[in-house]
N, C-alpha and C positions, 0 to 999 in steps of 0.2 A: 866215777865222779861225772855228773851230768855235764852235757853241753847246755849254755847257755844261748837261747837263741833271740834275735833280737824281732819282733814282730813290726812290719812295716805295714799301714794301711794301704791298702790300693788307690790308684791315682782319682779312681770314681768316689772313692768312698772321701777322700779327703778333698776334694772340691763341694760336692752336697755339706761337706762337714764349714766348709769355709762361707758357703752359700748362707745355711742356716746363720752362722754368726754374723753373718753382714746383714742378712734382714731384722736380728734380733738385737744387734748391736756389738761392735766391738771395742777392746781394750786395746788393743794392740799398739803401741809405738811406731806412728807410718814414716820415721825417720830412719827406720834401722829393720833388719829383717827382708824376708824376701820379697821383692820390689812386685812380681808380679800379684803376688797374694794381696798386698797393698793394695794393688790398684782395684783387685776384685772387690776388698770389704769396703771401698770408699764408693766404687763404681755402681755396686748392685743396687745399694739405697739408693744415690743421686738418679739411676735410672729410673728407678720407680716412683720418685719424688716425679721427676719429670714427665712421664706417665701419666701419673695423679692428676698433676697440673694444666697437662694438656686435655684431660678425660672433662674440665671444666667448659672449653670451646669444643668440642667434639657433640657432648651430650645435646647442648645448647641447639648446634645447627641441626642435629638429628632429630629432636624434636620441633623447631621452628621449621623445618623443611616441609612439615606437614602441612604450614599453614601458606605457603605460596614463595613466587618469587622475589615479593617485594617486602615479604619477610626475612627473607635471608639476604636479600641485600641490606638493610637494616642494620641486620648484624652483622657485615661485612665492612660497612662504611664507619660504625661504631666500633667497631675492632681494631679500626687504620687510626681513627682518633684516638684509643685508648694505648696504639703502640707510643705515644710521648708520653704516657703515665709507665709504660713498662721502661721505657728508657730511663725514664729517671731513677725508678724503684730499681734496674737493672744496675744504674751507673753506681748507686748509692751501694748495692748490695756486694759489689764485684770489688769494691775497696774497702769495704769489711769481712768481706770473707780474705782477703789479701792480708789485711793487718792482725786480723783474729788469730789466722795461720800463722804468722810471723811468729806472734807473743806465744802461743803456744808452742812451735816447734825451739821458742828459745826459754820455756820451760817457766813462763811467768804467766797462769791462768788468770791471776790481779788484775794484770794488764791487758787481756784479752777480753775480761768482763767492762772493763771502763771502756772500751774500744766499741764494745757492743750495745752500751749503755748510750755515747755519745752520737750512734747510728740511728737509733732509736728516735733521740731527739730531734735529729737531723728530719729522719721520717714524719713525726707527728707534723712539723714547722710544714713542711711540703706539701703533706695531706690535704691540710688545713686549706692552704692556697689553692691546691689545684681541686679540690672537690668544688669549694666554694662557687669558683669561677664557670665549672661546668655545670654545675647544678643549675647554673641562672641561662647560660646561653649554648645550651644545648641544642635545642632545633636549629638556631643562627651556624652553629657549626655542620651539621647535617647539611643546610642550604649550600655551606659552605664547598662541602665535598662534592657538589652535585647532585644529592639527593633530587628525585620528583616529589610534587608536591602528595604525590600518594605515599609515597617513603616516608616523608616528613610526619602525614600525618599518623601514619601507622606508630611511627619508629620513636617520636620525643620523647615519650614517658620512657623506652626504653633505652633511650640514649642519658637521658636525667638521673636514672640509678644506677648504670653502668661507670659513666662518669664520674656522676655527683659522688657516688660509693671508694672511688677510687686509691682513699685511705687504707683500705681492706688491701686491695691488692699489694700496696706501698709497705704495707707492716708483715705481712706476709712474706714478700720478697725478703723483707732482712730480717726479721727474727730467722727464718729458714739459711739466711746468707752467716750468722753469728754461728750457728748448728754446725754448719758445713765448715768453715773456716776452724770450729774446735774438733772436727773429726766426727761429729757426732751425727754422721747422713742418715743413721736411723732412725733419729727423732724426728727430722725434718720430712720424713718418707711417711711415718703412722700419724704424724698430724692430719695431712694431706688424706689419708685413706676416711677420718672424722668428719672434713668439709666436703669430699667427695661423697659419700653417703649421703648426706643431706642434701647437696644440688642433686643427684640421681631420683630422689623420692620426692623432692619437692618441685624440680622443673614440671613433669608431664601433670601433676594434682595442678598446679597453678597457671600452665599454660591452659587445657582444657577443663577446668574447671571440677575436676576430678572430688567426689565425696563433698566434704563441709567446704571445700576449697572454693572461692571464686574464679570464675573464669577469664583469666588477663591478656589470653594470647602472648604475642610478643615480649611484653611487659613482664609476664610472670616468668620468663626464662631469665631476665637481669635479676628481678628480684630474688629467685632461687640461689642464682652464683652469689649474690652479694650476701646472703644468708649464711651460707657454707662457709666462706673465705672468711667473715665475722666471727663466728663460733670457730675457725681455726685459729684464728689471730688470739681469742683467747685462751686457748687450748694452749699454746705457743707461749705466750708469759707466763702462764702457770709451768709451765714446764723450767723457763730460764730462772725463774723467783726460786723454784724446788732445787735446783742445781742436779747437773750431770756430774759423773767422773771427772769431767775433761773441763767444764764451765760452770761457773754459778753465779748470777746478777746479786748481787746482797742491796739490801734497799738502802744502805747508807752510801753506794756508789752510786745513786739514781741524784747524781746532780750534775751540772756541765762541768768540766775540765774542760778549759778553753784553748790549751794547748794539745791536748789529742783530737777535740776536734775540729779545730783549723786544721791540723795535717789531713785528718779525715776528709777533708770538706775539700781541699788542695786536689785529690788525689779522685774524688769523686765526682768533680768538675771537668774533668775530662773526663770520667768515667760516662758522665751523664753524656756529653756531647757525643761521643764514641757513639753510644745506642741511639740518642737522638738522630744523629744521621744515617745509621741503618733503617732507623723507624722511621723516617720521616720518607726516607727514599722508598719504601713501601707505599706510604700515601702519596707519594707522587705518580705510580705505578697504578695502585687503583683508580686517580684520577684520570690516567690516559684509559684503563679498559674501561672506566665506565662510559666514555663515548660509542662506546659499542653497543649500548642498553643493558636492561638489567639481568637478562639471561646469561652476557659474557660477564657481568659483575659477578652472578648468583653460582655461576661454573668457576669461576675465580676463585671467590669466598669459600666453596665447598672442597676444592683440589689444597689449597693452603691449610683448610683445618685437615685435612685426611695427613696432610705434609708433616705438618707440625705433630698432630700426635706419633704419627712414625718417627721421626726425625728427633724429640724431643729426648728421646733415652740417650742420645747420641750427646744432645747438651747435659747428660748426667756422667758421661765419658770425660767430656770436656772441664768439667767444674773437679771431678775426680784429679784431672791433672791439676787444677790450678791450686787446690788444698794440697797436693805432694809439693809443688814447687814452692809454697808460703812457706807451710812445715820445715823441708831440708833446706832451703835459704837460711831459714832462723838457726837450723841448725849446723850451718854453716858445711852443707853439703852437696853444693853446685851440680856435681857430675850429678848425682843422683836424682836431682832436679831435673838435669837434661834429660837423662836415661829414661823418665816416668815418660816424659812428652813424647818423645819418639815413640816409646812402646804402646803409650793410648793410641797416640794418633794411627799406628797400625793396626789395632784393634777396630779403631772408629770405621777405618777404611772399610774393611773387610763385613761391617757390619752394613753401613750405607751403601755399600757396591749390590750386597746382594739384595736389599732393600730396592735398590734401581732398577736390577734386573727384574724384580716381583712387577713392578706398577708398570714395565716396558711393555710387559707381557698382559698383564691382567688389569690395567687401568679401567676399563669401561664397567666390568662387573664389582669392582669395588666402588666408583661413584655411583651403582645403582643401588647400593646401600642406605645411600643419602638421601638421592630425587629419581623420580621418573620422568620427569620433566623432558619430552623429547630434543626441547633448545637446549637444554640447558645441558645433559648428558655429555655430548661431544665436546661441548668448551670444554668442560671441567676436565674429562678423559685426557684432552690434548695437553691441557696442563699439566696435569699429573705426571704425561709420559716425557713431555720434554723437559721438566725440571728433575727427571730423574737422570736425566743424562750429565748432569754435572755432580751427582751425589759424591763419587770418589773425591775432587778436588776441594768439596764440601767438607767431607771429613776430615781432610787435615788443616783446613783453612779455619773451622770453626776450634779444634785443640790449640794450635799454634797463638791465635788472638785469646785465649782462655789462660794460657802459659803466661803471657806478657803482664796480664792482667793479676794473675796469680804473684806475680814477681812484685805489682806494684807499681810498673810500668802501663798506666794506662795510655800514654801519650801514643805510641809507636801504635796501637790498634787505632786509633782515634785519626789518624793520618791516613793511616792504611784505606778505613772506611769513607774519608773524603773522597779519596782521587777515585776508590772505586766504584763507590755509590754513588755520589752527587758526579760526579765529571763523565766517567765511562757508563754506571748500567741508566740512568734515566734520559741521558740525549738520547743513545742507544733504542732505547725500547720507544722512544716516540719518533724517531727516524726507521726503525721497522715496522713498526704499528701503521703509523700513519702516511709516511712518506713514501714507504715501500711495500705501502699496501698489504703488511701480512696480518692486520687485523692484531686481536687479542695474542693470538701466536709470536706474535715480532716481543712481545714485552715478556715473555715466556724465555724465548730465547737469550734476551737480555740479561738475564738473571742466571742465566748458566754460565755466560760471559764474564760477569762480573767474579761471580764465587773464584770460577777458575782464574781468575787474574788475585784476587785476595789470596789465594791456597799458593801461587807462585812468588807473590812479594813477601807474604809472611814467613816461607819457608828459608827465604834469603836471610829477611832481617834475624830471625830467630837464630840462626848459624852462625851470625857475627859477636853474639852471645852478651851486649851490653847490659841485657835483662838481669844480668848476676850480679850485677852491680849496685843495682836499684835499691835505695833505700827508704822504710817506711815505717 
């Protein structure tokens, strides 16, 4: 009689199998099974999605950096204004993810699709209003941000395209939020491949006039990014209408459902306010940095772009936590939802801690990949190094805030942001930079203090557990 043997795949083999499944698209029910595997299957495509989204900004500043400090400052000031658009898009997106995830957890894909349609309706309406206003008033907005006449002359067309085409950003965020809430994170990742390949090709062509393309300078960067994002949005709609195993938007569902729309709007308003508070605080910081000249502003812009590129993968982990919270609360498993947050926060701490150590020692060589300007390099390196000191705190802060959002509790993160950004960070930045004469370094240290405060407060509030009873 032959002995039957059970062959168990080695851990490395199982890991690579899970990574391939995550990139390809997983069919796993995230409300059951091994929690570490669920985090891995959701986090990998979400991390790659965030990396790809950040590539838009990094590629732009890489090429625009060849045009001089004024061109880089143009991008920095415009991105600061775009942060308001990001705030609206992210606010709508987090409520969309929460509602879609809750319906999926309740095994109600039709309800998830209805919520997705209402989110698209809201996104289209907001995009039309914001885009038209920014298209006409972009130069005035640049002057309001403290731009010099030279920056306004160089950057007005860039700002018109970047701000006027904000609808593409809005819909890109919202449609990906639908995919993420449904657990189809791999689709959200793949469509950004399409957008970024287009941007990567068009950026140098339109900036420097390569081949048959016109030489548009900094304006070409905005046009390339807008084109890439717009084509990505078209691909999103194709996939939503075609459908996946988890969600499909049917043509007959493309009508206003007032009950769902108002519920989504209620959660979105505090979500929008939450990100508006956070992003307007960045505008305040840029305004303080601009006092110290174009070199300081360019250094700040380059450092922040580098940090966004490295840290946005952590947003992938945070978004995975939000999806797991939403789906597991929908499946009536609050303990599993809580465990997923603590575990994701720990993994994020390990990642950002390692990144912070790297930047502390190698900030200047990294900055020199983007600029050789002797005035800009030391300022950018200082920003990169100082902000890295707060990475461990920031790792937990971002996961905790997204966990609240995933539960549909957008009020708690809004209140936390208000106190820590507006009442702490901005006054502290002004005091350290101007009163204490620390110049731009004072602004950078204020960011570290604010992030540490957010982490401490968020952990205390999360432990109280009120978010487990949130209805959406």
